[in-house]
N, C-alpha and C positions, 0 to 999 in steps of 0.2 A: 847588218843587214837592218833595214829599216821595220821590215815586218816584225822586228824584235823589239822595238823600240816603242817605248809609251808616248804618248801625244807631248806629254811634257818634257821628256826628252829631245824630242825633234823640234820643240818650239825653242827648246833653249839651243840647240844645236844650232837655228837659224839666226837666233840672235847674237852668238858668238860667233856668227860667220865660219862654222866648222863646215856645214851644211848650206847650200846655195838653196832658195825657194826652187830652180828650176831644176835641181837635183831631186828635191823631194816630190814636185810633179810629175817628172818623169820616172819615178818610181811608182808612181801608182798607175800612170798610164800604161806602163808595162805589165802590170798584173792585170788591168782592165782588158788589155789584149791576149792576156795567156787564158784568164780565167772566164770573162764575161761571155765570149761565144758558148760556153758549155752551162752558165748559168741564168743567162738573159735576166741579170739584174737592174742594170743600167742601159736602160731602152732608147735614150735620146743622148747625143752628145754633143758639146760643140767642138767645131774644128779644131783639130789637134794642134796645129801651129799656132791657130790663135790663143789656146790656152798655154802653150809654151812661150807665147809674145808677152803675156800678161805676167807670167812667173819673171821673166828677164825684167820687164818693167817695174816689179817690186824688188827686185834685189838692186835695180840701178835706184831706187828711191832713197831718197834721205830720210825721209819719213816712215818707219819701220813700226807704226803703232799699231795696235789691236791686238786683242788676246790670242785671236788664232790667226796671226800673220803668216800669212802664204799657204795654209793648209787647204787643201781641196775638198768639194762636198758636192754629191749630187742630190738636189733638193726632189721629194716625192712628187710623183705627177698629179697630186690633187691640190697641190700647192703653187703660188704665180711667181715667176721670176719674168721680169720685164724683157719683152721681146724674145720670148723663148714660150715653145708651146706646152700650154697646160692642156693636156689630153682626156684626163681621167681614165686613161685606157679605153677609151670610147671612139670609134671608127670616125663617129659625124662629128667629133670635136678636135679631129687632129690637125687642123687649121686654126685653133683656137689661139692667139696669140695675146695675151692679157698688157694692157698698158701700164701694171703698176706692180711693184710686188708684194706679197705678202708681208706683214708687217715684222715676222723674225726673219724674213731675209733680210728684209734692210737693215736688223741687226749685226745679222750674219756677217754681210757686206761691210758694215762699218767696222767690225772687228777683224778686218782683213782676209775672210775666205776667199778663195777662186771656185766659183759655181762651174762646174765643168760639165752637168747634164742634168737628167732627171731618172729617179727610181722607178721601177715598175709596179702597179698597184693591180688591186682587183678592180673589175671594170666597174666604173663608176663609184668606186669606193665601197660598193656592197659585196658583202661575202667575206668568210675566214679566210679564204685561198686567194694569193696573188696571180690569178689568170686575166687575162680579157681577150677580145678578137681583134684588137690592135696589134698588140707585140707578142699574144703567147703567154704561157705560164714561166714562173721563176722556178729555178730549180733549187732543190735543199743541197747544202753544201757537204752533208754528210751521205747524201745518197740520191744521184741527181735524178733518178726516177720517181722521188717522193716530194711532196708541196712543201712549201717555204713557209706556210701559213698567209696571215694576211689582215689586213691589205698593205700593210707596210713589210711583204717578204721580199722586193726587191731592194730595198734599204737592209734589211738584216742579212740578208746572203751577201750583199755587197761589202759590208762590214766583216761577216765573219772570214769572208776569203780575203780581205787586205785590198779589196780593190779601191775602198775609202778607208779613212781613218775613223768616221763616226758618222753618223746620220740622223736628219731629224724623220719625224714621221707623223702620221694623224691617228688617235685611238679615240674609237667610240666604242666596239666592241670587242675589246683586246688587241685591237690592228697594229700597237707596238709590243705588246707583252706575248702573245700567239707566235708571232714572228721570232723573236728573241730567243722563246723556249724551242723553236725548230732548229736554232743555231748555235746554243751553247753560249750565249752571250747574253747581255743586259738591256732589257727596254725599261723605258720609266713613262707612265702616265702621270703626270702633274696633277696638283689641284687646278682644275679647270681658274684659268685666268692668270696662273703663275707665267705663260708663255701668252703674249698677247696676241690677239687676232681680229680680222675686220670680221664683226657681227652684224653689219646692215642688213645680211639677209635673213637674219635669226626672227622668228616671230615673237612677239613680247609675251604670250602665254606659255612658252616652252621654256624649260631649264636648259643649261649648259649639258649637253651629252658629248660632245665630240670637242678634243683638245690637241693641240700639237703637242707632240712629245719627242723622245731621243732613243737613239738605241748606241751602244758601245761595246766593246769588249771588255771593258773594265767601269768601276764606278769612278775611278779617277779619271778616266777618260771622259767618262759620261758628266762629271763634275764641271771641266774646263768648258766642255758645249754647252752646259746649261748656262753657267756664268755670263754666256756671250749670247744667250738666246732669252733670257726672262729678265721680267721688269714690267711696270706697268706703261700703259701710251693712252694719251687721252683719246684717241679713237677707240679704245676698248674699254667701256664702262665698267666691265667685271676685272679689269686688271689689276694686280697690286703686287707690291714688293714685299719681299722677306728682308727680316732683319739680320741678314749675315750673307756668307758667299757660300756656294756648294764646295770649290776647292779647298776652304778650309774646315769645313764640317766635319769633325774627329768624334768619335767615342773613344776615352781611357779605357784600360783593360777592365776599371771597376764598375764604371758605369753600364758597359757593354754586359758585364756578367750579372747585373741588376734588370737587364732587359728580359722582359716576358712576353713570349708567343703563346697565343691560341691558336691551335690546329682546329679548324672547321671541318675537317676531312670530307665527307660527301655530303656535309649539311643536310644531319639527321635523315641521310639516306635518300635525300631528295635528288642529288645530281649522279648521273651514271658516267662511269669512267671505263675507259678498255682496261683490260687486266693490267696488271703492274704499274699503273700510273700511282695510284694511292700508294703501293708499296715503294716507290721509291724515293717517292716525297718523304713518307715517315721514316725511312732508313736516313735520310741528311736529316733531317730534324734529331733525330736520336744521336748523330753526330754533334750537331748543334747544342743538344744538352752540357754536352762536356764544357760547353764556355759559357752558357746562359739557359735560362728558364722557359721550358715548353710545356704546355699542358693541351691535352686533346679536350675539346669542348664540346656540351650541346646545346645547341644555341637555341634562343626561341625566334630566331630568323622567319617571317613568313614566307617561304619560297615562292607562293602563289601567287602573292600579292606583289613582290618584286618583279615575277616574270610578266603578269599582268599589267604593271603600270610601265615595265620597259616596254615591252611591245606597241603597246599604244603610242607613248611620246618617242620613241624610235621612228616608228611608220610616219607619223606626222611630221618630224622632223627631215624625214628623208623626202617626204612629198614636197616641201616647201625648197628641200636642198634641189630637186629634180628641175621645180620651176626656175630657180636663181641659174641652174645651168643653162637653161633655154633649150631644153630638150624638143626639139620639134614634133618628133613622133615616137612617143612612151612605147608603141608594141614594137618598137627596134631595140628595146632596152633588154638585158637579161631577163631570165624567168625570177631571179632574186628580186631584182630593182621593181620589176612589175609587181610583183608581190606586194612590195611595200608601198609602191605608189597607190596602188587601188585599196589597199588597206587606210592609208592614212587619207585618203581623199574622203571616207567616208567617216572620218574621226571629227568630233563636233566639240564647241566645248566643254560640254557636261563630263565627255568622255576624259578630257585632259584634266578638268577638275577631280574627277574621281579617281586619275593616275598619281596626279601630285599627292592628294592625300594618301595614298597607298604610300606612295615613296616616304614621305614624311612619317609615316607610323612605322615603316622598315628602318628609317634612319634611327629613330628614338630606341628600337630595339638594337641596333650596332653600337649607339652611342652607350648603351648600358655596358656592353662588353668591353668596350674600350675603358671605362671605368677600372676594369681589372688587368687590362691587357696592354702594353704599349703598340703590338703589331698583332695583326690576324695573319692566317696563312692559309693558301687553297692551291691547288695544282693551277699551273699555267696553261691547261689544254685537257680535254676530256678524252681525246685521241692521240695517239703517236703519230709522225707524218706518213700521209696517206698519198696514194698515187696522184700526181699532178695532173694527167689526164681528166679525172674527176672534177665538176665543180664544186660537190661537198659532199662529207661522209651522210649516205642514208640511215647508218646502222652504227651501234654500239653494243659491242660483245652479241650481236643477233640480234638485237631490239632496234625496231623501227623508230627511226626520230618522226614528230609529226610535223616539224618544220623545217626548213633549209637551214636554220641558224639556231636549233635546238642545242648542237653541240659546242656552242658557244657560250652557252649559260652560264658556265663558272665565272664569266669576267664580268658580269652584269651588277655585282653587287657595287664593285667600286666604282661603276661608270654612272650608274644612276645616281649613289650618292655621294658623288663628287670626292671620291677619297684617294690620294696619293698610293699608287702603287706600283712596283718594280717586280718584273721578273728575273728571279736569281737562277742560274744551272744547277740542276741536281743530280746529273748524270746520264747513261744510256741503258737501253734495253740490250737485250740478248743479242738485238739484229744490229747493233750501232746506233739505233737512232734515239735522239736528245730528246730530254724534257725539261722542265723547268717548273719554278713554284713561284707563287705571286707572296708578296711581304705587304700588308695593306697597313697605311696609317692613318690616321686620323686628320681632317681636314687640315691644310695647310701646315701640316708636319713634315713636310718633304725635307728639309735640311736634316732631321733625326733620322730620316728613312734611310738617306745617301749615305749618312756618317754610320749606319748600322751595316749597309752591304759593303761599304768599303772594307771595315773588318771580317765579314762574310767572304769575300773575294782574297783578302790577305791571308785566310786561314787554309780556304780550300784551292784556292789557285785554278780554278777553272780555265782561266785564258789562256793557259799553258797549254792547253788541248787543242791540238790543230787539226782543222779540215782534213778532208781525205780525198781533195782533187789533185789529180795528177798536172 
């Protein structure tokens, strides 16, 4: 059965003609029909016959080039596919049909993927929960009454349930990492610039906060997708190439045993976590100690500066994003988006300069830690999956949160400091709800990070744990 095969095995079978592209596509379409009505993960679909016709055309093609030849994907509904709606989950944008593809979408098409639709997102991409007034919430694959996190929750649920083999996402405040943690899979936020993107709407005074990312069941699957998506592009002045491929990135046992991980815990008691999250991460780190080095560290990271810098730069960035999306009446946006827009409208150049100085100070603090450690570790969420009817959690362990996104604070170290980070699964609580842990690397150490998590999956085999959908 295809759901038990790796992406590499499926691609090899297509190349050998043991499988047709049509058979592969029909398998995933069957999965979508079975599970998507429960999950609401894929929210826009191309006509089924058109998808099958495209598969047949590929089977009949003499030129079967492309590293992802014949594989289906649904693109997150914040990124553009030509002549297909990009709605942002916002009802007033339901008829927004872009005239060109996002840069990474062009790369995927060039590598032979078949785009079958769009995955659900948080409304306007704001908030850590995939819900919107156009399509509704996406369900968690381990408890359909719970959130899939966000904003790439449609992508993570679709991958975890086997509706698509892998997915793109975007990550600003954990939008690939949180959903992966809630789905027992791997979610990667690369160094910004590794996956090229159109930055024409970005204000010159702001650093890069958002990057496209990837979600897959295994690091090997992730590697194949990354090799098809990454690389420099003249349209993105921040883009760059790595010296090597993700598929070939490996750590032998000796180098793996020499890896040193710094566990940041709750960052000097600054971050609040739901009961059990720190413990489940620490249990997995104890298991890792059998193979490599792990140390708990008390850092000098100034989390107050980190947060102040982040919310200043994020709000200003969202303010410009809202303008670029041509939102005619901002009062019709969600409360979260209005909060960001109004805050961003009041931020001036002096505020931005202060925020960037705070960022640089925090980066210096983190770089000193990296002098001793290869990777840092933090939980991939501050709460377990919550009721999907909520907009966001308002409390952690009975403590009232001061903003709508304080429960996502654990993600900002990577996002603000442009550090490549991947969520790895760590297990389930007593209610059967999954959790993940962030493994954070130095800037542009993306290949080494993926090589490490390949060994992690090889040891712990989290991809063998199946979802609980009927």
